[in-house]
C-alpha positions in Angstrom: -132.5 22.0 28.1 -129.6 21.2 25.9 -127.3 23.6 27.9 -128.2 21.9 31.2 -127.4 18.4 29.6 -124.0 19.7 28.3 -123.2 21.0 31.7 -124.1 17.7 33.3 -121.7 15.9 30.9 -119.0 18.4 31.5 -119.4 17.8 35.3 -119.2 14.1 34.7 -116.0 14.4 32.6 -114.4 16.7 35.4 -115.3 14.1 38.1 -113.8 11.3 36.0 -110.6 13.3 35.2 -110.2 14.1 38.8 -110.6 10.5 39.9 -108.0 9.5 37.3 -105.6 12.2 38.5 -106.2 11.2 42.1 -105.5 7.5 41.3 -102.3 8.4 39.3 -101.1 10.7 42.1 -101.8 7.9 44.7 -99.8 5.4 42.5 -96.8 7.8 42.2 -96.8 8.5 45.8 -97.0 4.9 46.7 -94.3 3.9 44.3 -92.1 6.6 45.6 -92.6 5.5 49.2 -91.8 1.9 48.3 -88.7 3.0 46.4 -87.6 5.0 49.5 -88.3 2.0 51.8 -86.4 -0.4 49.4 -83.5 2.0 49.2 -83.4 2.3 53.1 -83.6 -1.5 53.5 -80.8 -1.9 51.0 -78.8 0.8 52.8 -79.3 -0.8 56.1 -78.5 -4.3 54.8 -75.3 -2.9 53.4 -74.5 -1.3 56.8 -75.0 -4.5 58.4 -72.8 -6.4 56.1 -70.0 -3.8 56.7 -70.4 -4.0 60.5 -70.3 -7.9 60.0 -67.1 -7.6 58.0 -65.7 -5.4 60.8 -66.3 -8.1 63.3 -64.6 -10.6 60.9 -61.6 -8.4 60.8 -61.4 -8.3 64.6 -61.8 -12.1 64.7 -59.0 -12.5 62.1 -56.7 -10.6 64.2 -57.6 -12.6 67.4 -57.2 -15.9 65.5 -53.8 -14.9 63.9 -52.6 -14.0 67.3 -53.6 -17.4 68.5 -51.9 -19.2 65.8 -48.6 -19.3 67.8 -50.2 -21.7 70.3 -49.7 -25.4 69.7 -53.2 -26.1 70.6 -56.6 -24.5 69.8 -58.2 -24.2 73.4 -61.5 -22.5 74.4 -60.0 -20.6 77.4 -57.9 -18.5 75.0 -59.0 -15.0 73.8 -60.5 -16.2 70.4 -63.2 -18.2 72.3 -64.3 -15.2 74.4 -67.5 -13.3 73.3 -67.4 -9.7 72.0 -69.9 -7.1 73.2 -72.5 -5.9 72.6 -70.5 -2.9 71.7 -71.3 0.2 69.6 -69.2 1.0 66.5 -68.2 4.5 67.5 -70.3 7.3 66.1 -72.6 5.1 64.0 -75.4 4.0 66.2 -74.7 0.3 65.2 -74.2 -2.3 67.8 -72.6 -5.7 67.3 -72.2 -8.9 69.4 -69.9 -11.7 68.3 -68.9 -15.1 69.2 -66.4 -17.5 67.5 -66.9 -21.3 67.3 -64.4 -24.0 66.5 -66.2 -25.8 63.6 -63.7 -28.7 64.0 -65.3 -29.5 67.3 -68.0 -31.3 65.3 -68.4 -34.4 63.2 -67.5 -33.6 59.6 -70.1 -35.0 57.3 -67.7 -34.8 54.3 -65.4 -37.3 56.0 -67.9 -40.1 55.2 -65.8 -40.4 51.9 -62.1 -40.4 51.7 -59.5 -40.0 48.8 -57.9 -43.1 47.6 -54.7 -42.2 45.7 -53.8 -43.6 42.3 -54.1 -46.1 40.7 -57.6 -45.8 42.2 -57.5 -42.0 42.1 -61.1 -41.3 43.6 -63.2 -40.8 46.6 -64.6 -43.9 48.2 -66.7 -44.6 51.3 -64.9 -44.4 54.6 -66.5 -47.3 56.4 -65.1 -46.4 59.8 -66.5 -42.8 59.6 -69.8 -44.1 58.4 -69.9 -46.3 61.4 -69.2 -43.3 63.7 -72.0 -41.3 62.0 -74.5 -44.0 62.3 -73.7 -44.3 66.0 -74.3 -40.6 66.3 -77.7 -41.0 64.7 -78.6 -43.7 67.0 -77.4 -41.7 70.0 -79.8 -39.0 69.0 -82.6 -41.4 68.2 -82.7 -40.7 64.6 -83.1 -43.5 62.0 -79.6 -44.8 61.3 -80.5 -45.5 57.6 -79.8 -41.9 57.0 -76.1 -42.6 57.2 -76.4 -44.7 54.0 -78.5 -42.0 52.3 -75.9 -39.4 53.2 -73.1 -41.6 51.9 -74.9 -41.9 48.4 -75.5 -38.1 48.5 -71.8 -37.6 48.7 -70.1 -40.5 46.6 -69.2 -40.1 43.1 -70.9 -43.3 41.7 -74.7 -43.6 40.8 -75.2 -47.0 42.5 -76.7 -47.3 46.2 -74.2 -48.5 48.6 -76.8 -50.5 50.4 -80.5 -51.3 50.6 -80.9 -48.3 52.8 -79.1 -45.9 50.4 -80.5 -44.1 47.4 -79.3 -42.5 44.1 -81.2 -40.9 41.2 -84.0 -43.5 41.1 -85.0 -42.5 44.6 -84.7 -38.7 44.3 -86.4 -38.5 40.9 -89.6 -39.9 42.5 -89.7 -37.0 45.0 -92.1 -34.0 44.5 -90.5 -32.0 43.0 -87.9 -34.4 41.5 -84.2 -33.7 41.9 -80.8 -35.4 41.9 -78.2 -36.1 44.5 -75.1 -33.9 43.9 -72.6 -36.9 44.2 -70.0 -34.5 45.5 -69.0 -32.7 49.0 -71.7 -30.6 50.6 -71.1 -26.9 51.6 -73.7 -26.8 54.3 -75.2 -29.2 56.9 -78.7 -28.2 55.8 -78.3 -30.5 52.9 -79.4 -33.2 55.3 -83.0 -31.9 54.8 -82.7 -33.0 51.2 -82.6 -36.6 52.5 -86.2 -38.0 51.9 -88.0 -38.1 55.3 -85.1 -36.6 57.3 -87.3 -33.5 58.4 -86.8 -30.4 60.5 -87.0 -32.1 63.7 -84.2 -34.5 63.1 -82.1 -31.6 61.7 -82.7 -29.6 64.9 -81.4 -32.5 66.9 -78.2 -33.2 64.9 -77.3 -29.6 63.8 -75.0 -28.8 66.9 -73.0 -31.9 66.2 -72.1 -31.9 62.6 -70.3 -29.6 60.1 -69.4 -29.6 56.5 -65.7 -29.1 55.9 -63.2 -30.6 53.5 -63.1 -34.4 54.0 -59.6 -34.6 55.5 -60.3 -32.1 58.3 -60.2 -33.9 61.6 -62.0 -33.1 65.0 -60.4 -31.2 67.7 -60.5 -33.2 70.9 -59.8 -29.9 72.8 -63.0 -28.4 71.9 -65.3 -31.3 70.9 -68.0 -32.4 73.2 -67.6 -35.6 75.3 -70.3 -37.3 73.3 -68.5 -36.8 70.0 -65.2 -37.8 71.5 -66.7 -41.1 72.6 -68.2 -41.7 69.3 -65.0 -40.9 67.4 -63.2 -43.2 69.8 -65.7 -45.9 68.5 -64.4 -48.2 71.3 -67.0 -50.8 72.5 -65.2 -51.1 75.9 -65.6 -47.5 76.7 -68.7 -46.2 75.0 -69.3 -43.3 77.5 -66.0 -42.7 78.9 -65.9 -38.8 78.2 -69.6 -38.0 77.9 -70.2 -37.4 81.6 -66.8 -35.8 82.3 -67.1 -32.0 83.1 -65.0 -31.0 80.2 -66.2 -27.3 80.2 -64.7 -27.0 83.7 -61.5 -28.7 82.9 -61.1 -26.6 79.7 -61.0 -23.3 81.6 -57.2 -23.5 81.9 -56.0 -26.1 79.2 -57.0 -28.6 76.6 -59.0 -31.6 78.0 -58.7 -34.4 77.1 -55.3 -34.5 75.6 -54.6 -37.1 73.0 -52.4 -38.8 75.5 -55.3 -39.0 77.8 -57.5 -40.6 75.1 -54.9 -43.1 74.1 -54.5 -44.2 77.8 -58.2 -45.4 77.7 -57.6 -47.8 74.8 -56.8 -51.4 75.0 -56.7 -52.1 71.3 -53.8 -50.3 69.5 -55.6 -50.7 66.1 -58.6 -49.0 67.2 -56.6 -46.2 68.6 -54.7 -45.6 65.5 -58.0 -45.3 63.5 -59.3 -42.8 66.3 -56.0 -40.8 66.5 -56.1 -40.2 62.6 -59.3 -38.3 63.1 -58.0 -35.9 65.9 -56.1 -32.7 65.6 -55.5 -30.5 68.5 -55.0 -27.3 66.4 -57.9 -26.0 64.4 -58.1 -24.0 61.1 -61.9 -23.7 60.6 -64.0 -21.3 62.6 -67.5 -19.9 62.5 -68.2 -16.4 63.5 -71.7 -15.5 64.6 -72.3 -11.7 64.6 -75.5 -10.1 65.9 -76.0 -6.8 64.5 -78.6 -4.0 65.5 -79.2 -0.8 63.5 -82.0 1.1 65.0 -84.9 -1.3 65.3 -83.5 -3.6 62.7 -81.6 -6.7 63.8 -79.3 -9.0 61.6 -77.4 -12.2 62.2 -74.4 -12.8 60.0 -72.6 -16.3 60.0 -69.1 -16.2 58.6 -67.0 -19.3 58.1 -63.3 -18.3 58.6 -60.3 -20.4 57.5 -56.9 -20.0 59.1 -54.3 -20.8 56.5 -50.9 -22.7 57.3 -49.4 -19.2 57.0 -51.7 -18.1 59.8 -53.4 -15.6 57.6 -57.3 -15.8 58.1 -59.6 -15.3 55.3 -63.5 -15.4 55.0 -64.6 -18.6 53.3 -68.4 -18.3 53.4 -71.1 -15.8 54.7 -74.8 -16.1 55.1 -77.4 -13.8 56.8 -79.8 -15.4 59.2 -78.9 -19.0 58.6 -76.2 -21.2 60.3 
């Protein structure tokens, strides 16, 4: 009787040990499989980054070659899409497209540098008016222009009743503070209370975040933005309905001379002219990368220096 009981206990211990060993083996196998997948994902991501950097190198060559032209125009080689092409012998496919970022409204231009003795950035009321008109054009509440100004300016006092500083943002959930400096990405618009994803989807194709003094290129900007930048009440939709894409297949359109001809007020033209530049230095490269079944999108902001050397200023995966 005692021997049978001992055999039963031995069998129970054996079953428990087997269950523990099985659990440990399964955990080891699972952890090894996850480690292998993480390593494969990291390797694939690194491959995608290297492929994107190869596309950046090609874009840099094209932009440097284009630097000899007096104007940045979309019929030239830099604006033509690449691919899809395979990187020879790798099985990696890339497709790339350059965009002139100065074809958009520069959000950082809402403030301007005032030289000494003031020696600080102050609100550019003319640019605020243009941005407010853009918001109205897109059926977005124009009060966000005031909020954006307070997001950028260096003081802690709201510019108007529609603006907001620390006292507004500290009441949000969770609370945060405005940076009171330049933005590096247009998605910071989403930090404005109530702006929302729908408004951002509407305005994203029209705005950029570049150094405050970077002007808009009339050779690549949309007719809507050209009309808004002109800020001329007598010709509010002069270029919006002009087939600029057709006109730009061979040359810059409209030229600054064409824009000036439509102005009756020399002072208004002087303000508009200061915000135009027919040669661009800032570009964004979108690179679609496919490695097996994995797909990546790399956005690269490229800057063409006065020496015509091109360098990568910013990179982000999967986000414009």
